[in-house]
Steps between C-alpha positions, in 0.01 A plus 500: 500500500861546571683437826568876535117578463426239763764631740366859476145376587632295796714797610160681558430261771836460667639848491233641736610232751827683548435865455880591538626221287474421127546126439743417224398214267728238661452604862381228738184681616462271807838553654465885491253480779236700321297206369369239735266192488185711506618701208579169320138399509400849377768464224358165378146646489625818331679285237197294432278802466742723309601239243192279492693188609445234754782414726469149652624423850773279358649813316510709825872442540750767603697445169209628298450820705850587629557804282337710234707303240356168644152620515518627143639167377223310693219726373637493157485119483131515627374773253669354182 
């Protein structure tokens, strides 16, 4: 699975959080104000379900989930 394919699947989760905004791949999704800590928990659960991965507590660092690019890189490492 390519990073672009991962990003498109993650976009299905994040885009509805901001109906009037389309996140660019490098956007910091937390500083936009559209995504908060509750959505962070939902995002982790979504990623685990969508990609069949397990995300340990030690990996729940902002750097892994800051942008679509970061999420795709993280998920890509887990599914390969």
